[in-house]
MIKOLDREN-419940 format. One record per residue (C-alpha): residue number from 1; residue in three letters; y, x, z. Coordinates in steps of 0.1 Angstrom, whole numbers, plus 5000, padded with zeros to 4 digits. Each point is the difference from the previous one (the first is absolute). Example, Ala and Ser with C-alpha at 12.3 -4.5 7.8 and 13.67 -1.06 7.14 Angstrom:
REM MIKOLDREN-419940
<pt><k>1</k><r>ALA</r><north>4955</north><east>5123</east><up>5078</up></pt>
<pt><k>2</k><r>SER</r><north>5034</north><east>5014</east><up>4993</up></pt>
//
This chain:
REM MIKOLDREN-419940
<pt><k>1</k><r>MET</r><north>4928</north><east>4770</east><up>5377</up></pt>
<pt><k>2</k><r>THR</r><north>5008</north><east>5006</east><up>5037</up></pt>
<pt><k>3</k><r>ALA</r><north>5025</north><east>5026</east><up>5012</up></pt>
<pt><k>4</k><r>ASP</r><north>4971</north><east>5021</east><up>5014</up></pt>
<pt><k>5</k><r>ALA</r><north>4982</north><east>4999</east><up>4967</up></pt>
<pt><k>6</k><r>ALA</r><north>5031</north><east>5010</east><up>4981</up></pt>
<pt><k>7</k><r>SER</r><north>5005</north><east>5030</east><up>5022</up></pt>
<pt><k>8</k><r>ARG</r><north>4965</north><east>5014</east><up>4996</up></pt>
<pt><k>9</k><r>PRO</r><north>4997</north><east>5031</east><up>4978</up></pt>
<pt><k>10</k><r>MET</r><north>4986</north><east>4996</east><up>4965</up></pt>
<pt><k>11</k><r>PRO</r><north>4962</north><east>5002</east><up>4997</up></pt>
<pt><k>12</k><r>ARG</r><north>4988</north><east>5035</east><up>4993</up></pt>
<pt><k>13</k><r>GLY</r><north>4986</north><east>4989</east><up>4966</up></pt>
<pt><k>14</k><r>HIS</r><north>5034</north><east>4988</east><up>4990</up></pt>
<pt><k>15</k><r>GLU</r><north>5017</north><east>5033</east><up>5009</up></pt>
<pt><k>16</k><r>THR</r><north>4973</north><east>5018</east><up>4980</up></pt>
<pt><k>17</k><r>LEU</r><north>5007</north><east>4979</east><up>4970</up></pt>
<pt><k>18</k><r>GLN</r><north>5037</north><east>5006</east><up>5003</up></pt>
<pt><k>19</k><r>ARG</r><north>4995</north><east>5037</east><up>5002</up></pt>
<pt><k>20</k><r>SER</r><north>4977</north><east>4999</east><up>4969</up></pt>
<pt><k>21</k><r>ILE</r><north>5026</north><east>4980</east><up>4980</up></pt>
<pt><k>22</k><r>ALA</r><north>5027</north><east>5024</east><up>5011</up></pt>
<pt><k>23</k><r>TRP</r><north>4979</north><east>5030</east><up>4990</up></pt>
<pt><k>24</k><r>TYR</r><north>4992</north><east>4985</east><up>4966</up></pt>
<pt><k>25</k><r>LEU</r><north>5037</north><east>4991</east><up>4993</up></pt>
<pt><k>26</k><r>ARG</r><north>5011</north><east>5036</east><up>5008</up></pt>
<pt><k>27</k><r>GLN</r><north>4973</north><east>5014</east><up>4977</up></pt>
<pt><k>28</k><r>LEU</r><north>5009</north><east>4976</east><up>4973</up></pt>
<pt><k>29</k><r>SER</r><north>5038</north><east>5002</east><up>4998</up></pt>
<pt><k>30</k><r>ARG</r><north>5026</north><east>5027</east><up>5004</up></pt>
<pt><k>31</k><r>VAL</r><north>5024</north><east>4973</east><up>5012</up></pt>
<pt><k>32</k><r>MET</r><north>4977</north><east>4988</east><up>5028</up></pt>
<pt><k>33</k><r>ARG</r><north>4994</north><east>5036</east><up>5011</up></pt>
<pt><k>34</k><r>VAL</r><north>5036</north><east>5002</east><up>5014</up></pt>
<pt><k>35</k><r>LEU</r><north>4993</north><east>4973</east><up>5026</up></pt>
<pt><k>36</k><r>ASN</r><north>4989</north><east>5009</east><up>5035</up></pt>
<pt><k>37</k><r>ASP</r><north>4972</north><east>4981</east><up>5018</up></pt>
<pt><k>38</k><r>GLU</r><north>5024</north><east>4975</east><up>5017</up></pt>
<pt><k>39</k><r>GLU</r><north>5017</north><east>4992</east><up>4968</up></pt>
<pt><k>40</k><r>LEU</r><north>4967</north><east>4994</east><up>4982</up></pt>
<pt><k>41</k><r>GLU</r><north>4987</north><east>4978</east><up>5028</up></pt>
<pt><k>42</k><r>ARG</r><north>5031</north><east>4978</east><up>4995</up></pt>
<pt><k>43</k><r>LEU</r><north>4996</north><east>5000</east><up>4962</up></pt>
<pt><k>44</k><r>ILE</r><north>4963</north><east>4992</east><up>4996</up></pt>
<pt><k>45</k><r>PRO</r><north>5001</north><east>4964</east><up>5014</up></pt>
<pt><k>46</k><r>LEU</r><north>5027</north><east>4993</east><up>4974</up></pt>
<pt><k>47</k><r>LEU</r><north>4978</north><east>5009</east><up>4971</up></pt>
<pt><k>48</k><r>SER</r><north>4979</north><east>4975</east><up>4980</up></pt>
<pt><k>49</k><r>GLU</r><north>4975</north><east>5007</east><up>4972</up></pt>
<pt><k>50</k><r>ARG</r><north>5008</north><east>4988</east><up>4965</up></pt>
<pt><k>51</k><r>ARG</r><north>4978</north><east>5001</east><up>4969</up></pt>
<pt><k>52</k><r>PHE</r><north>5010</north><east>4998</east><up>4964</up></pt>
<pt><k>53</k><r>SER</r><north>4980</north><east>4998</east><up>4968</up></pt>
<pt><k>54</k><r>ALA</r><north>5009</north><east>5021</east><up>4970</up></pt>
<pt><k>55</k><r>ARG</r><north>5032</north><east>4986</east><up>4984</up></pt>
<pt><k>56</k><r>ASP</r><north>5010</north><east>4980</east><up>5031</up></pt>
<pt><k>57</k><r>TYR</r><north>5037</north><east>5004</east><up>5010</up></pt>
<pt><k>58</k><r>LEU</r><north>5009</north><east>5013</east><up>5034</up></pt>
<pt><k>59</k><r>PHE</r><north>5036</north><east>4989</east><up>4992</up></pt>
<pt><k>60</k><r>ALA</r><north>5023</north><east>4994</east><up>4971</up></pt>
<pt><k>61</k><r>THR</r><north>5036</north><east>5007</east><up>4991</up></pt>
<pt><k>62</k><r>GLY</r><north>5024</north><east>4976</east><up>5018</up></pt>
<pt><k>63</k><r>ASP</r><north>4975</north><east>4993</east><up>5029</up></pt>
<pt><k>64</k><r>PRO</r><north>5014</north><east>5004</east><up>5035</up></pt>
<pt><k>65</k><r>PRO</r><north>4986</north><east>5031</east><up>5018</up></pt>
<pt><k>66</k><r>GLU</r><north>4975</north><east>4983</east><up>5022</up></pt>
<pt><k>67</k><r>ARG</r><north>4973</north><east>5027</east><up>5005</up></pt>
<pt><k>68</k><r>VAL</r><north>4994</north><east>5037</east><up>4998</up></pt>
<pt><k>69</k><r>PHE</r><north>4966</north><east>5013</east><up>4989</up></pt>
<pt><k>70</k><r>LEU</r><north>4979</north><east>5031</east><up>5008</up></pt>
<pt><k>71</k><r>LEU</r><north>4972</north><east>5004</east><up>4975</up></pt>
<pt><k>72</k><r>LEU</r><north>4965</north><east>5007</east><up>5013</up></pt>
<pt><k>73</k><r>LYS</r><north>4983</north><east>4997</east><up>4967</up></pt>
<pt><k>74</k><r>GLY</r><north>5010</north><east>4996</east><up>4963</up></pt>
<pt><k>75</k><r>ARG</r><north>5031</north><east>5006</east><up>4980</up></pt>
<pt><k>76</k><r>VAL</r><north>5032</north><east>4981</east><up>4995</up></pt>
<pt><k>77</k><r>LYS</r><north>5026</north><east>5004</east><up>4973</up></pt>
<pt><k>78</k><r>VAL</r><north>5037</north><east>4995</east><up>5008</up></pt>
<pt><k>79</k><r>PHE</r><north>5019</north><east>4990</east><up>4968</up></pt>
<pt><k>80</k><r>GLN</r><north>5031</north><east>4983</east><up>4986</up></pt>
<pt><k>81</k><r>VAL</r><north>5003</north><east>4979</east><up>4969</up></pt>
<pt><k>82</k><r>ALA</r><north>5027</north><east>5010</east><up>4975</up></pt>
<pt><k>83</k><r>GLU</r><north>5022</north><east>4975</east><up>4982</up></pt>
<pt><k>84</k><r>ASN</r><north>4977</north><east>5003</east><up>4969</up></pt>
<pt><k>85</k><r>GLY</r><north>4970</north><east>4989</east><up>5021</up></pt>
<pt><k>86</k><r>LYS</r><north>4984</north><east>5035</east><up>5002</up></pt>
<pt><k>87</k><r>GLU</r><north>4986</north><east>5012</east><up>5033</up></pt>
<pt><k>88</k><r>ILE</r><north>5012</north><east>5034</east><up>5013</up></pt>
<pt><k>89</k><r>ILE</r><north>4977</north><east>5013</east><up>5027</up></pt>
<pt><k>90</k><r>LEU</r><north>5020</north><east>5017</east><up>5028</up></pt>
<pt><k>91</k><r>ASP</r><north>4971</north><east>5011</east><up>5021</up></pt>
<pt><k>92</k><r>VAL</r><north>4963</north><east>4997</east><up>5005</up></pt>
<pt><k>93</k><r>VAL</r><north>4990</north><east>5001</east><up>5037</up></pt>
<pt><k>94</k><r>GLY</r><north>4966</north><east>5004</east><up>5015</up></pt>
<pt><k>95</k><r>ARG</r><north>4980</north><east>5004</east><up>5032</up></pt>
<pt><k>96</k><r>GLY</r><north>5023</north><east>5009</east><up>5029</up></pt>
<pt><k>97</k><r>ASP</r><north>5032</north><east>4991</east><up>4982</up></pt>
<pt><k>98</k><r>VAL</r><north>5026</north><east>4974</east><up>5011</up></pt>
<pt><k>99</k><r>VAL</r><north>5011</north><east>4972</east><up>4977</up></pt>
<pt><k>100</k><r>GLY</r><north>5028</north><east>4976</east><up>5006</up></pt>
<pt><k>101</k><r>ASP</r><north>5024</north><east>5022</east><up>5020</up></pt>
<pt><k>102</k><r>MET</r><north>5037</north><east>5004</east><up>4996</up></pt>
<pt><k>103</k><r>ALA</r><north>4998</north><east>5018</east><up>4966</up></pt>
<pt><k>104</k><r>VAL</r><north>4992</north><east>4968</east><up>4982</up></pt>
<pt><k>105</k><r>VAL</r><north>5025</north><east>4977</east><up>5018</up></pt>
<pt><k>106</k><r>GLU</r><north>5037</north><east>4993</east><up>4992</up></pt>
<pt><k>107</k><r>ASP</r><north>5023</north><east>4973</east><up>5014</up></pt>
<pt><k>108</k><r>GLY</r><north>4971</north><east>4983</east><up>5017</up></pt>
<pt><k>109</k><r>GLU</r><north>4978</north><east>4997</east><up>4969</up></pt>
<pt><k>110</k><r>ARG</r><north>4972</north><east>5020</east><up>4983</up></pt>
<pt><k>111</k><r>ILE</r><north>5013</north><east>5020</east><up>4970</up></pt>
<pt><k>112</k><r>ALA</r><north>4965</north><east>5008</east><up>4988</up></pt>
<pt><k>113</k><r>CYS</r><north>4965</north><east>4985</east><up>4997</up></pt>
<pt><k>114</k><r>ALA</r><north>4968</north><east>5013</east><up>5016</up></pt>
<pt><k>115</k><r>GLN</r><north>4967</north><east>4992</east><up>4984</up></pt>
<pt><k>116</k><r>ALA</r><north>4965</north><east>5011</east><up>5009</up></pt>
<pt><k>117</k><r>LEU</r><north>4983</north><east>5022</east><up>4974</up></pt>
<pt><k>118</k><r>ASP</r><north>4966</north><east>4998</east><up>5017</up></pt>
<pt><k>119</k><r>ASP</r><north>4985</north><east>4979</east><up>5028</up></pt>
<pt><k>120</k><r>THR</r><north>5023</north><east>5010</east><up>5028</up></pt>
<pt><k>121</k><r>VAL</r><north>4998</north><east>4999</east><up>5038</up></pt>
<pt><k>122</k><r>ALA</r><north>5031</north><east>5005</east><up>5021</up></pt>
<pt><k>123</k><r>VAL</r><north>5013</north><east>4994</east><up>5035</up></pt>
<pt><k>124</k><r>SER</r><north>5034</north><east>4983</east><up>5001</up></pt>
<pt><k>125</k><r>ILE</r><north>5028</north><east>4995</east><up>5025</up></pt>
<pt><k>126</k><r>SER</r><north>5029</north><east>4975</east><up>4998</up></pt>
<pt><k>127</k><r>TRP</r><north>5033</north><east>5014</east><up>4988</up></pt>
<pt><k>128</k><r>GLU</r><north>5016</north><east>4991</east><up>5034</up></pt>
<pt><k>129</k><r>ASP</r><north>4973</north><east>5018</east><up>5020</up></pt>
<pt><k>130</k><r>PHE</r><north>5001</north><east>5030</east><up>4977</up></pt>
<pt><k>131</k><r>ALA</r><north>5038</north><east>5003</east><up>5003</up></pt>
<pt><k>132</k><r>HIS</r><north>4997</north><east>4998</east><up>5038</up></pt>
<pt><k>133</k><r>VAL</r><north>4973</north><east>5027</east><up>5001</up></pt>
<pt><k>134</k><r>VAL</r><north>5022</north><east>5022</east><up>4978</up></pt>
<pt><k>135</k><r>GLN</r><north>5030</north><east>4995</east><up>5023</up></pt>
<pt><k>136</k><r>GLN</r><north>4979</north><east>5009</east><up>5030</up></pt>
<pt><k>137</k><r>SER</r><north>4985</north><east>5031</east><up>4986</up></pt>
<pt><k>138</k><r>PRO</r><north>5024</north><east>5027</east><up>4986</up></pt>
<pt><k>139</k><r>ARG</r><north>4971</north><east>5020</east><up>4987</up></pt>
<pt><k>140</k><r>LEU</r><north>4987</north><east>4970</east><up>4979</up></pt>
<pt><k>141</k><r>GLY</r><north>5036</north><east>4992</east><up>4989</up></pt>
<pt><k>142</k><r>PHE</r><north>5003</north><east>5036</east><up>4987</up></pt>
<pt><k>143</k><r>ALA</r><north>4966</north><east>4999</east><up>4983</up></pt>
<pt><k>144</k><r>MET</r><north>5010</north><east>4968</east><up>4983</up></pt>
<pt><k>145</k><r>PHE</r><north>5033</north><east>5015</east><up>4990</up></pt>
<pt><k>146</k><r>GLU</r><north>4981</north><east>5029</east><up>4984</up></pt>
<pt><k>147</k><r>LEU</r><north>4976</north><east>4976</east><up>4982</up></pt>
<pt><k>148</k><r>THR</r><north>5029</north><east>4979</east><up>4987</up></pt>
<pt><k>149</k><r>ALA</r><north>5018</north><east>5032</east><up>4988</up></pt>
<pt><k>150</k><r>ARG</r><north>4969</north><east>5012</east><up>4981</up></pt>
<pt><k>151</k><r>ARG</r><north>4996</north><east>4967</east><up>4983</up></pt>
<pt><k>152</k><r>LEU</r><north>5036</north><east>4997</east><up>4990</up></pt>
<pt><k>153</k><r>MET</r><north>4998</north><east>5035</east><up>4986</up></pt>
<pt><k>154</k><r>GLY</r><north>4969</north><east>4990</east><up>4981</up></pt>
<pt><k>155</k><r>MET</r><north>5016</north><east>4969</east><up>4986</up></pt>
<pt><k>156</k><r>GLN</r><north>5031</north><east>5020</east><up>4990</up></pt>
<pt><k>157</k><r>ARG</r><north>4978</north><east>5026</east><up>4983</up></pt>
<pt><k>158</k><r>THR</r><north>4981</north><east>4972</east><up>4981</up></pt>
<pt><k>159</k><r>PHE</r><north>5032</north><east>4985</east><up>4986</up></pt>
<pt><k>160</k><r>MET</r><north>5015</north><east>5034</east><up>4992</up></pt>
<pt><k>161</k><r>ASN</r><north>4969</north><east>5010</east><up>4981</up></pt>
<pt><k>162</k><r>ILE</r><north>5000</north><east>4968</east><up>4980</up></pt>
<pt><k>163</k><r>VAL</r><north>5036</north><east>5004</east><up>4991</up></pt>
<pt><k>164</k><r>SER</r><north>5001</north><east>5037</east><up>4993</up></pt>
<pt><k>165</k><r>LYS</r><north>4966</north><east>5013</east><up>4990</up></pt>
<pt><k>166</k><r>PRO</r><north>4978</north><east>4994</east><up>4969</up></pt>
<pt><k>167</k><r>VAL</r><north>4968</north><east>4981</east><up>5008</up></pt>
<pt><k>168</k><r>SER</r><north>4978</north><east>5031</east><up>4997</up></pt>
<pt><k>169</k><r>ALA</r><north>5020</north><east>5017</east><up>5027</up></pt>
<pt><k>170</k><r>ARG</r><north>4998</north><east>4970</east><up>5022</up></pt>
<pt><k>171</k><r>LEU</r><north>4962</north><east>4999</east><up>4997</up></pt>
<pt><k>172</k><r>ALA</r><north>4996</north><east>5037</east><up>5006</up></pt>
<pt><k>173</k><r>ASP</r><north>5023</north><east>4998</east><up>5030</up></pt>
<pt><k>174</k><r>THR</r><north>4979</north><east>4972</east><up>5014</up></pt>
<pt><k>175</k><r>LEU</r><north>4967</north><east>5019</east><up>4995</up></pt>
<pt><k>176</k><r>LEU</r><north>5015</north><east>5031</east><up>5018</up></pt>
<pt><k>177</k><r>ASN</r><north>5012</north><east>4979</east><up>5029</up></pt>
<pt><k>178</k><r>ARG</r><north>4966</north><east>4983</east><up>5004</up></pt>
<pt><k>179</k><r>GLN</r><north>4978</north><east>5031</east><up>4998</up></pt>
<pt><k>180</k><r>GLU</r><north>4982</north><east>5013</east><up>5030</up></pt>
<pt><k>181</k><r>GLY</r><north>4983</north><east>5034</east><up>4997</up></pt>
<pt><k>182</k><r>GLY</r><north>5004</north><east>4999</east><up>4963</up></pt>
<pt><k>183</k><r>ILE</r><north>4983</north><east>4966</east><up>4997</up></pt>
<pt><k>184</k><r>VAL</r><north>5019</north><east>4968</east><up>4990</up></pt>
<pt><k>185</k><r>ARG</r><north>4983</north><east>4968</east><up>5012</up></pt>
<pt><k>186</k><r>LEU</r><north>5022</north><east>4974</east><up>4984</up></pt>
<pt><k>187</k><r>GLY</r><north>4987</north><east>4970</east><up>5020</up></pt>
<pt><k>188</k><r>LEU</r><north>5018</north><east>4979</east><up>4974</up></pt>
<pt><k>189</k><r>THR</r><north>4992</north><east>4983</east><up>4967</up></pt>
<pt><k>190</k><r>HIS</r><north>5018</north><east>5013</east><up>4969</up></pt>
<pt><k>191</k><r>GLN</r><north>5020</north><east>4968</east><up>5002</up></pt>
<pt><k>192</k><r>GLU</r><north>5010</north><east>5006</east><up>5036</up></pt>
<pt><k>193</k><r>LEU</r><north>5008</north><east>5036</east><up>4993</up></pt>
<pt><k>194</k><r>ALA</r><north>5022</north><east>4989</east><up>4971</up></pt>
<pt><k>195</k><r>GLN</r><north>5019</north><east>4977</east><up>5023</up></pt>
<pt><k>196</k><r>THR</r><north>5008</north><east>5029</east><up>5023</up></pt>
<pt><k>197</k><r>ILE</r><north>5017</north><east>5020</east><up>4972</up></pt>
<pt><k>198</k><r>GLY</r><north>5015</north><east>4971</east><up>4980</up></pt>
<pt><k>199</k><r>THR</r><north>4979</north><east>5001</east><up>4968</up></pt>
<pt><k>200</k><r>SER</r><north>4970</north><east>4982</east><up>4985</up></pt>
<pt><k>201</k><r>ARG</r><north>4963</north><east>5004</east><up>5007</up></pt>
<pt><k>202</k><r>GLU</r><north>4994</north><east>5012</east><up>4964</up></pt>
<pt><k>203</k><r>THR</r><north>5025</north><east>5028</east><up>5004</up></pt>
<pt><k>204</k><r>VAL</r><north>4984</north><east>5012</east><up>5033</up></pt>
<pt><k>205</k><r>THR</r><north>4965</north><east>5000</east><up>4984</up></pt>
<pt><k>206</k><r>ALA</r><north>5013</north><east>5019</east><up>4969</up></pt>
<pt><k>207</k><r>LEU</r><north>5019</north><east>5026</east><up>5021</up></pt>
<pt><k>208</k><r>LEU</r><north>4971</north><east>5006</east><up>5024</up></pt>
<pt><k>209</k><r>SER</r><north>4979</north><east>5007</east><up>4968</up></pt>
<pt><k>210</k><r>ARG</r><north>5027</north><east>5023</east><up>4987</up></pt>
<pt><k>211</k><r>PHE</r><north>5003</north><east>5019</east><up>5033</up></pt>
<pt><k>212</k><r>THR</r><north>4962</north><east>5005</east><up>4999</up></pt>
<pt><k>213</k><r>VAL</r><north>5001</north><east>5014</east><up>4964</up></pt>
<pt><k>214</k><r>LEU</r><north>5028</north><east>5023</east><up>5010</up></pt>
<pt><k>215</k><r>GLY</r><north>4980</north><east>5013</east><up>5029</up></pt>
<pt><k>216</k><r>ALA</r><north>5024</north><east>4990</east><up>5027</up></pt>
<pt><k>217</k><r>ILE</r><north>4974</north><east>4977</east><up>5017</up></pt>
<pt><k>218</k><r>ALA</r><north>4963</north><east>4995</east><up>4997</up></pt>
<pt><k>219</k><r>PRO</r><north>4978</north><east>4970</east><up>5009</up></pt>
<pt><k>220</k><r>ASP</r><north>4981</north><east>5005</east><up>5032</up></pt>
<pt><k>221</k><r>GLY</r><north>4978</north><east>4970</east><up>5007</up></pt>
<pt><k>222</k><r>ASP</r><north>5023</north><east>4971</east><up>5008</up></pt>
<pt><k>223</k><r>ALA</r><north>5029</north><east>5023</east><up>5005</up></pt>
<pt><k>224</k><r>TYR</r><north>5019</north><east>5028</east><up>4981</up></pt>
<pt><k>225</k><r>ARG</r><north>5001</north><east>5037</east><up>5008</up></pt>
<pt><k>226</k><r>ILE</r><north>5032</north><east>5019</east><up>4994</up></pt>
<pt><k>227</k><r>ALA</r><north>4989</north><east>5026</east><up>4976</up></pt>
<pt><k>228</k><r>ASN</r><north>5033</north><east>5016</east><up>4992</up></pt>
<pt><k>229</k><r>GLU</r><north>5026</north><east>4993</east><up>5027</up></pt>
<pt><k>230</k><r>GLU</r><north>5027</north><east>5021</east><up>4983</up></pt>
<pt><k>231</k><r>LEU</r><north>4997</north><east>4980</east><up>4968</up></pt>
<pt><k>232</k><r>LEU</r><north>5000</north><east>4967</east><up>5019</up></pt>
<pt><k>233</k><r>GLU</r><north>5032</north><east>5011</east><up>5019</up></pt>
<pt><k>234</k><r>ASP</r><north>5017</north><east>5009</east><up>4967</up></pt>
<pt><k>235</k><r>ILE</r><north>4992</north><east>4965</east><up>4987</up></pt>
<pt><k>236</k><r>ALA</r><north>5012</north><east>4984</east><up>5033</up></pt>
<pt><k>237</k><r>GLU</r><north>5033</north><east>5020</east><up>4997</up></pt>
<pt><k>238</k><r>GLY</r><north>5005</north><east>4989</east><up>4964</up></pt>
<pt><k>239</k><r>HIS</r><north>4997</north><east>5035</east><up>4985</up></pt>
<pt><k>240</k><r>ILE</r><north>4970</north><east>4987</east><up>4980</up></pt>
<pt><k>241</k><r>GLN</r><north>5000</north><east>4965</east><up>4987</up></pt>
<pt><k>242</k><r>VAL</r><north>4967</north><east>4983</east><up>4991</up></pt>
<pt><k>243</k><r>SER</r><north>5000</north><east>4970</east><up>4976</up></pt>
<pt><k>244</k><r>PRO</r><north>4977</north><east>4972</east><up>5008</up></pt>
<pt><k>245</k><r>ARG</r><north>5001</north><east>4989</east><up>4964</up></pt>
<pt><k>246</k><r>HIS</r><north>4990</north><east>5033</east><up>4982</up></pt>
<pt><k>247</k><r>PRO</r><north>4968</north><east>5020</east><up>5007</up></pt>
<pt><k>248</k><r>VAL</r><north>5005</north><east>5036</east><up>5012</up></pt>
<pt><k>249</k><r>PRO</r><north>4997</north><east>5024</east><up>4970</up></pt>
<pt><k>250</k><r>PRO</r><north>4968</north><east>5021</east><up>5003</up></pt>
<pt><k>251</k><r>GLN</r><north>5019</north><east>5033</east><up>5001</up></pt>
<pt><k>252</k><r>GLN</r><north>5022</north><east>4987</east><up>5029</up></pt>
<pt><k>253</k><r>ALA</r><north>4970</north><east>4988</east><up>5019</up></pt>
<pt><k>254</k><r>GLY</r><north>4982</north><east>5033</east><up>4995</up></pt>
<pt><k>255</k><r>HIS</r><north>5031</north><east>5020</east><up>5011</up></pt>
<pt><k>256</k><r>ALA</r><north>5005</north><east>4979</east><up>5031</up></pt>
<pt><k>257</k><r>THR</r><north>4965</north><east>4999</east><up>5012</up></pt>
<pt><k>258</k><r>PRO</r><north>4993</north><east>5027</east><up>5027</up></pt>
//
């Protein structure tokens, strides 16, 4: 390319595409929203599209932190494997979320695995480029700090619940945290839900049935509706313990149902 060609302005079509991508990224992600036009223009050429089939790994424990991912489609679970071989799901991230940032890195290695739950599309950036962009944008650095803090608090809450709460309280707490407008769309299999609260699939299935009989929740298509939030909160706080092994007595179910 000649010096004259290199100095020419970008074609109008290219500028339009850049603006379209910038607009889409801002709409998609709260993190991208903090970047100004100039910062986004520098970022976009550094992004590359990556596609993963369900069950593909984005990265595994012990891997060097090579890339950071912004999800455009699909869901990814971030998890650790305990010494007994059981998976503990730390987070499930979806469209617009970032995967592979500082929250899952320690001493230059990944401390968690990330695996696609569905067919997933993402744009990725190298770790070096990502670190440079963060250093150049205080707003992005602060947004990533907030994101990391929320994730660490979530991980701490997960482990504290596993240690200190009965399994019925852990499940009720998870349902309350996942509800939007009184509707809980799990987006997880019973097995995956079990891995988020440190129990078995059979226990989750039994407890969801018990919660339904008690009137705390009600099936709503492929989701659950919170039918008695006060009761579910009492279960989540441990004031009422629900056994996955013993059916709810008829008189208790009748008393608890609104």
